VEXNUMI-491116 format. One record per residue (C-alpha): residue number from 1; y, x, z. Coordinates in pm, 1 decimal. Each point is the difference from the previous one (the first is absolute). Example, Ala and Ser with C-alpha at 12.3 -4.5 7.8 and 13.67 -1.06 7.14 Angstrom:
<rs>
1 -450.0 1230.0 780.0;
2 344.0 137.0 -66.0;
</rs>
This chain:
<rs>
1 6574.1 2172.1 355.3;
2 -239.9 -292.5 91.8;
3 -254.0 -10.2 -242.6;
4 54.0 -309.2 -245.1;
5 -138.6 -172.0 -299.4;
6 333.2 -12.0 -142.5;
7 -31.7 136.2 -390.4;
8 336.1 232.8 2.8;
9 -67.3 387.9 46.8;
10 -64.4 127.8 333.7;
11 287.5 240.4 -140.9;
12 243.9 -270.8 -56.7;
13 -39.8 -220.3 264.6;
14 35.3 358.2 269.7;
15 346.0 61.1 -247.0;
16 72.7 -401.9 44.7;
17 -14.8 -8.1 349.7;
18 220.0 315.4 91.7;
19 229.3 -190.6 -311.5;
20 -1.3 -347.2 249.3;
21 20.0 179.4 338.6;
22 290.8 168.7 -99.0;
23 166.4 -301.3 -107.2;
24 -132.9 -196.4 281.1;
25 216.9 261.4 180.7;
26 329.5 -96.9 -158.6;
27 -127.5 -358.4 -1.5;
28 -23.4 -33.3 398.0;
29 374.5 248.0 -5.4;
30 146.9 -233.7 -221.9;
31 -145.5 -285.5 275.2;
32 124.4 96.9 266.0;
33 383.1 101.4 -163.1;
34 18.9 -317.4 -62.0;
35 -59.6 -124.9 318.2;
36 239.3 234.5 96.7;
37 281.7 -160.5 -149.4;
38 -144.3 -373.8 61.6;
39 25.0 66.3 407.1;
40 309.2 183.7 25.7;
41 201.9 -124.3 -354.7;
42 354.8 -123.4 90.2;
43 328.2 -98.7 -103.4;
44 142.6 -336.9 -194.6;
45 -318.1 -23.9 -292.0;
46 -234.6 17.7 376.0;
47 -232.0 -316.0 -108.1;
48 -46.0 55.8 -360.2;
49 -88.2 397.4 19.0;
50 -158.2 -83.2 328.9;
51 -263.5 -273.3 -157.6;
52 2.7 240.6 -387.2;
53 -128.2 318.0 223.9;
54 -249.6 -193.1 167.7;
55 -155.2 -205.3 -336.0;
56 14.2 399.3 -161.1;
57 -153.2 121.0 316.5;
58 -281.5 -254.0 -86.0;
59 -80.6 104.3 -344.8;
60 -18.8 369.6 119.8;
61 -273.8 -94.1 271.8;
62 -211.6 -196.6 -322.0;
63 78.8 327.4 -176.6;
64 -167.5 196.7 262.1;
65 -283.9 -213.8 96.3;
66 -99.3 -9.6 -360.2;
67 58.4 400.7 -81.7;
68 -200.4 107.4 328.9;
69 -291.3 -335.2 -164.4;
70 -43.7 204.8 -279.0;
71 -1.8 334.3 97.7;
72 -340.5 -175.0 236.9;
73 -86.5 -182.8 -291.6;
74 -100.7 320.8 -177.5;
75 -202.7 131.7 316.0;
76 300.2 221.2 181.5;
77 172.8 -31.8 320.4;
78 344.1 -166.1 -2.5;
79 218.1 251.3 197.8;
80 297.6 -229.8 157.3;
81 62.8 135.6 321.0;
82 367.5 36.0 116.8;
83 -68.7 417.8 63.4;
84 -171.0 -37.3 -364.9;
85 294.9 -180.2 -146.6;
86 245.0 193.4 184.0;
87 -139.2 294.9 -174.7;
88 -55.2 -122.4 -367.6;
89 275.5 -146.7 -64.1;
90 197.7 61.7 -267.2;
91 305.4 -215.6 42.9;
92 329.2 101.6 106.7;
93 32.5 -50.4 398.9;
94 210.5 -323.2 133.7;
95 295.7 26.6 192.4;
96 -95.9 -171.4 329.9;
97 334.6 -35.5 109.6;
98 104.3 -194.8 -248.7;
99 167.4 -364.9 27.6;
100 200.6 -83.2 -259.2;
101 -127.0 -263.1 -191.7;
102 79.3 201.7 -363.1;
103 -79.2 327.9 175.7;
104 -299.8 -150.5 -31.2;
105 -17.9 -120.9 -305.0;
106 119.1 352.3 -146.4;
107 -291.3 189.8 189.0;
108 -323.2 -259.1 -108.6;
109 139.1 -41.3 -359.8;
110 -35.0 395.7 18.9;
111 -333.1 -56.2 154.7;
112 -165.2 -230.1 -199.7;
113 137.3 182.9 -289.0;
114 -174.8 289.2 99.8;
115 -333.1 -214.9 64.2;
116 -16.2 -131.9 -353.5;
117 91.5 308.1 -147.8;
118 -331.6 132.7 190.8;
119 -198.7 -296.3 -58.6;
120 109.0 21.6 -400.5;
121 -164.8 318.5 46.6;
122 -334.6 -73.2 113.4;
123 -66.3 -278.0 -281.8;
124 36.7 298.5 -241.8;
125 -181.8 193.1 234.9;
126 -328.5 -249.9 33.2;
127 54.9 -82.6 -357.2;
128 -88.6 317.1 -108.2;
129 -285.1 36.3 254.0;
130 -156.5 -304.2 -189.4;
131 43.1 -194.8 317.3;
132 159.2 -307.4 -193.1;
133 -44.2 -247.3 257.2;
134 159.1 226.4 352.4;
135 285.4 66.5 -340.0;
136 -3.2 -421.0 -28.5;
137 111.7 13.1 398.0;
138 243.2 270.6 60.0;
139 170.1 -235.0 -367.9;
140 -20.2 -311.0 241.6;
141 152.7 216.2 268.8;
142 249.0 110.9 -240.6;
143 114.6 -348.4 -152.0;
144 66.9 -63.3 378.1;
145 209.7 265.1 99.1;
146 232.4 -46.4 -315.4;
147 5.9 -348.2 96.0;
148 117.3 107.9 360.2;
149 207.7 258.2 -150.5;
150 221.5 -195.8 -147.2;
151 32.4 -258.4 289.4;
152 125.8 249.5 228.8;
153 230.8 130.3 -242.0;
154 169.9 -296.5 -120.3;
155 127.2 3.0 298.7;
156 184.8 340.9 -100.6;
157 149.6 -152.4 -279.4;
158 348.0 -144.1 -115.9;
159 -66.1 -331.9 -132.4;
160 233.2 -68.6 -310.2;
</rs>
């Protein structure tokens, strides 16, 4: 840990750094999976999904940056290289051969739901550790993820 005058105890900062870097790996993987869908989507809903996936990828990129910066604020290193992300991500693997729009919608909704679940667990962990700021950061990410999941899942739901 780098020296800091942050008054959060070092043991909590170490715990939060580990948690933040775990969720950073998921966030970067999420971004890459969404871009995979964005680049390769085909079908009648191409433009709507292409643009939706790009918007959601921007959100994932912002979350990655926010999470990484919080780790550094606490005196840790942000660990976001491709090699670290590949080892550390907890998200399900994305099938790079998918091109069908609805198959991407299905797969991304599964990935977003898994990501959201991990973020909610991180909120609890940070809160129990007494780091309200990190818990609040994860709460913000959780709200955004739930909204993006809603937008993706709406493509699978039938109108009445």
